[in-house]
N, C-alpha and C positions, 0 to 999 in steps of 0.2 A: 416584461416591462422594460423599456429602455432606461438606462441610467443617464441622468442629466447633470451637466456640470453647472448649470445655473437654474436655480429653482425660481419659477415664476411666482409672483405675489398678487393675490386678489384681495382687496379690501371691500367687504360686503356690507350691505345695510346703509349705504350712503343716502342721506336725505337732504343735503344742502351742497351748494357750490363750494362753500368754505371747506367742508370736509373732503369733498372731491379734490380740491386743490392741495389740501394737506397730504392726501394719499399720493398724489402725483409728485409733489415736491420730495416726498420721502423715497420715491422710487418704485411705487406700485406699477405693475404691468396692466392691471385691470381693476375696474371698480364695479360693484354689483348693486343693482337696484331691486328691491323686494316688491313685487307686484302681487303679493298674497294679502288680501284684505283682512282686516281685524287682527293683524300682527303688529308688534310695536315698531317695526322699521318700515312699514308700508309707505310707499311714495306714489302719488298719482302719476300715471304715465306721462301726462303732459308736462308736469314739473320735471320729471326725470329727463324728458327729451331736451329741455332747455339746458340742463347740466351736460347731457351727453354731447350736444352740439358744440359745447365749449372745450371739449377734451382735445388735447394736442394729438398729433399723429403718433401712432404706435401704442396708444393707451386704449385698451379695449373696454367696451361697455357690455355688461352681462345682465340680462333680465332674469330674475328668479321668479318662477311661477309654479303652480301646483294644481294638477288635475283640471286643466282647461280643455275644452273641446276644440276642434279645429276652427270653428267660427270665432270663438273667443280669442284664440291665438292670433288669428288674422286681424281682428280688431285691435288687439294690443300692439301688434307689429306696425299697424298703420299709425297708431298714436305715438309709439316710441320704437323706432326700428333699430333695436340693439343688435350688435353684430352676432352675439351669442345668446342662446337661451338655455337656462339651467332649470331642468325639470325635476321637481322634488316630490312628485306625487306617485300615484300608482297607474300612470299613463300606459295604455296598451301600446304594443309595438307599432301598430298602424298609425296611431296619433303621433307618436314620436317621429316616425318617418315623414309624416306630413309637416312637421315643424323644422325639419333639417334641410340642408346641412347646417352645421354650426350649433350642435346640441351637446350640452353637458348633462348626462343622466346622473342624478344624485340619489343615494339611498343610505339608510342607516346601517352601520355595521352590526351584524348579529352572527354569532358563531353558526347557528343552525341554517342560515340562509345565504351566507356570503358567497359560497361556491355557485349556487343556483343563480344568484343575481349577476355575478360576473359572467357566467356562461350565457345567460339570456341576452346580454347586451354586446357580447364580444364581436359578433358578426353583423351587427346593425350598422351599416355604413354611415348613416346620418349622425350617429353618436361619435363625436370626436374625442370625448374624454369621459371618465367616470369620476364622480366626486363621492367620497366615502366620509360620512359624518358620524358623530356620536349620538345624534338624535335627529329629529325632523328638521333641524336647522335653526340657528340663532339662539340656542339655549345655553351655549357655553359648556356643554357636556362632552367630555372626551371619551376615548375607548382604548382598548389594548392594542397598541401599534405592533407590538411583537407578535401577537396572535395573527394579525393581518398579513405580516410580511411574507410568509410562504405562499399565501393565496395569490399574491400579485407578482411574484418573482418573474414569471414568464408571460405576463398578461400583455396582449397585443395593443392595448389602447393606453393613452396617457392617464395617469392617476393623479387626482387632486385630493388632498387631505384637509378636512375641516373638523371642527368640534373641539372647543376648549383650548385653542391655541393662543399663546401670548409670547412675549419676548423671552420669558423664562424657560419655555419648553419647546419652542419651534425648532431649535437646534437639534434636540433629541429626535424629533420625528423625522427630520431630514437625514440625520445619521442612520436611523433605523430603516427607513423606507425609500429614501432617495426619490421622492415623488416628482412629477412634472411641475406641480404647483402646490402652494398652500393657500388656504382661504381663511381669513380672519374677520371677525366682526366684534363679538363681545369683548375679546381680549384687548381691544384698542379703544374702548368706550368709557365715557364718564357716566352715561345713562343710555338706555336703548335708543339707538338712532342718533346719539350725540357723540361724535368721535373726539378723541384727545390727540392733537397733533404730535405731542411728545411721545405718546404710546405708539402711534403709527411709526414714527421715526425709529424708535427703539426696536420695534418688531422687524422692520425692514433691515436694519443694521444687523440684527441677530440672524436673519436669513442669509445675508451676504457673508457673515462670519462663518456660518456653518458650511456654506458652499466652498469657502476657502480652506477649510480644515481638512 
């Protein structure tokens, strides 16, 4: 894994233009739209597209999906052509390859499976980064970052850390893992899907402080 001097920031679970602008103003590098139905941060692709088209240059849009087949993925891309897709399910490699390039493959950290998961995706060219979460995503559950550290020390792809992050602990995860990016949702919310601009600003400031230390 390459050591990065500037940690990228993704604010996920955006459901409104107001929250997207708050993330951008605070310095987020990317915003995430959750396209998994029956989840508290779900946004319709057509609504997400309106927000996405308002983003300034160099701010990325990430679509979060789970266990779509290729036809469903194509339909989603037509409705909201996000630059990057984050796959949170048990997608087989052939489906992931069909969705790339520009894929983040996400999975939950588990001691018993972390090595096999990392090995499985290491040589899949369409996967640009690996996101490691404390759960299926959006629950605010963390995991043992120290236990993860040796597994990703020499990993060839960019690593993104999610799960239970907020302004009070993101500095610790950056110091411990030096990831390519951190992904926050619950830690900057007042309620599921409702972001708090002050919390977003505090989170981004904590990331920059950790980078400078």
